[in-house]
N, C-alpha and C positions, 0 to 999 in steps of 0.2 A: 404490629406484627405487616409483615414489609410483606407489600402486594407483588403479582406480576407484574405491573409496571413498574415501581419502580428498582427490581430487580436489573428490567432490562435498561431500567437504566443506568445503575451503576453499570455494568458487565461493557457499555457500550460508551462512559468516558471512561475504566482502563483500557480499553481496548484505545481507544483516541493516544491512551497519557503510553502506552505503548509501543505505537504508531507513533510519537514522538520520540523518544528515549532511540526508535534504531532508526530512525531520518539524522537527529543529532549528534550521537555515535557515527554515524557511516561518513558523517562532513565531517565527526571533525580529525576521523580520522582517512579520509582521502586527505584534506589538507597538510595534514603529515608528513604526508606519503609514507603510510601505517600499511598501507593497503594492499596487496599483494595484485599485478593482475590477474593471476586463477582463485583469487578469495573471492566477488563476487560480496552478495551484501551476508554471506553468514560471516564475516571477518569481524562484526558487530557481536557477534553471538563467541567466536572466539574469542576476542580481547575481552568478554565480558568471565568467561571464565577463569582467568586468572586474577580477579578483582577482587577482594573482600568480599564479602556476600554475593560472588558471582551468582553460588547455582541457583538459587535462595532466590536472586531479581530476576534469571532465565527461565524458573517456572512461570511467577509474575505473566514473565513479560511473555508465553507462551502462553497464560489464560489470557491477556491479556486480549493477543494476534485471532485466535480463537475465538473470543465474542467481539475483533470487531469483524471477524470473516462472516458471524453469525448476524453480524446486524446489515451487512452488507448482503448476502444473499436474502434474508428475509426484506431490503426496497426491492429484491428484483426482480423477487417472484409475489408475494405478498404485498405488495406497492404501504410500507408500512411509513413511508414517508410526504403519500398521497399525493402521486406526481405526473399518475392516473398512463389512460392506454392513445395520450396520442403519441404521434412521432416525437414533440419532444422527450416526449417524459419515458419513450423506448430511450432516448437517443444517450438519459442519465441510468438508465436501469439495465443498457447496457453494458453501457461502466463501468456500475456497479457491479456483473458480473465478471468483467474482467478481474478492477478493484480485490473483488472475492478467494479471487484461481491465484492471484501472486499473491495474498496475504498468507492465502495458506502455505503457501512455501516456506516462508519464513517464520509460520507459524510451528512448522512439525521438525524446522530445522533446529528452531528453537528450543524446540520439545528433547531433542534430540543432543542438542547439548547438555540442557538441564541433567537426563539421565544418566552424562557423561560416557556414551555412547559412540561419540565425533569429536578425537583432539583438537583439531584442527582445522580449518577452515576449507570447506571440500573443496573439489577441483569441478568446474561446471555440473555443477549443483540444476539447475535447471539446464542445462545443454541435456542433460540425461532424462530429467522428470518432459523432456516435448518428444526425445526419441523416442522414449517408452508408452508417453499419448499419443502416437503416428500409429503404433502396433497394433490400436484400439482399431474397428470397424470403425468409428466414428472419431476416429481417431485425429486425420486431417479437416474435415469441422471444427471439431470441436478448438483444438487448436489455429484456427483460423478465426471464428466468432472473439474466444478470449483474444488476440493479436486486434485480430477490429475492433473491439472495446476497447483497447488501450491507444489506436489512434487516435477514437472518436473520444475518448480519456483527455488526452494532450488536448486536444480544440474547447472541451467542457477548461482547462486548467489553463489555458489561454482565454478565455473569454473571463474567468473568472480571476483572475490578474487584472485583464484591461478593465473593468467595470467595478474589479470588491464587490460582487454581488453576496457572497457567499458569506461579507455581516449581517445580513437577513436572521442566516441560519442559532448568532453567538449575541449573548443576553446582550443588554446596554451598560451592566459592573461590568463589564470586560475593562481591562487597563487601556489607558489611551496609549494612540502609534499602533494597536495590534491588527487592523487593518491594511496598513504600509508591510510591516515584516510580514503579514499573508500574505499583500498583490505580490512579491519579492520572491516567499517560496513557492507560492501554486507558479508564475510564472517557473522557475529551475527543475518543478515536480513534470509538464508538461513536454522540456525538452526530454527529458529523460523518460516519460510514458510513452512518446514518438518512435525512443531509439530499440523499447523494448519490444513496444508494438508493430510493428514493421520486420525489426528482428522475428517474430514471432507470426505477420505474416507470410516472409519469405521461408522458412522454415513449416507452413504450410503445404503452400502451393507454390514454394519452387526447391522442392529438397533441396534446403538446409537448412537442415537440423542440428548441424554445426556451428551456424551462429546467432539460436536462442540467446532471450540475454533479458537477466534477470534488473533484479534494482543497480543492484553490487556490479554489478557488468555492462550496466549502462553508464554507470556514470563515469566507469573506468578507461570506454571507449573513450572518452571522450581527455585523456590525460594530455597528448599528443598536441593539442590544439589550445592550451596554454587558461592563454585570461577566459577563455570559456570554460574551461571544463576550472580556474580556480571559483569564476561568479555561479557556476552552479552548484557546485558542491557549497558554497556559502550561501547560497538560496535552496539547498540540504537543509542544512544546519537551520536556518530561520525560519524554514517550515517547520521541523522539529519542536520551535519551542512555540510557533502558533501554536503545534496540534499540546501540548502540554495549558495553554489556553484552554483551549476548545475543550478539554475534557471536563475542567470545569467549566465554563460556561456557555455548551454546548445546550442551542435550544434541542429538545427533544419531544416529538412524535405519542402520544401516554401508549403505551401497548395493552390491549386487551384479548382475549382467547378469540375473539370473531376476527379480529387482525392478522390472523396464523393462516389464513382461507388463503393461497392461492391468486393472487389480480393480475390474470394473466391476458384476460378480454378487451 
């Protein structure tokens, strides 16, 4: 019989694999100039729709991304990764909140494409979602927190790229060279996370909701920068490959029922 901890482990691993597919395809489409400026991250799902077995894969991606969102939420609220309640631990947990918000948009988009509710990459999905959230009573606070979370996450990505500290969460049987691939991927993510975070902060606190960016929009905003755009797109592809390896070799904490209680103190 499969226990709760093992079910949780498989769900998280599926989430890392789904994350890897998204980054791989986004980088590949960007390098091949097949992503329209207004397509954003949903261009990945649009491309999958037309591939053989694309619809079943979209359902798997939607489930995997939802699992990844759940893992990030549990990390932030219940501290299932045991980061603690000190300043450093909370920096990581705020970053987890931002990641959960960002990937929830991707998971919902993947489900929409899988159900056939969308037939082309949507225009300004992140801007629309941000504008809707700003209409809520606490919308500005929420968007501001998510934006700040992405900025914090960008700084953490820089640290991971510089130190390779992420390898302590990867099993010793992982292929050689995965650390170098991971460093390049984290550096690329730092760039796009910083762009996403600043765009959301501007949307929340400077009345610039039209500038809000998601993963794809952040990457495409670099298109005019030439070499930087190529390096970041390549780095995101490498991060996708790294994520697929991590899906197999990630060291995950065991999950018990007691771990599902909020740990906010």
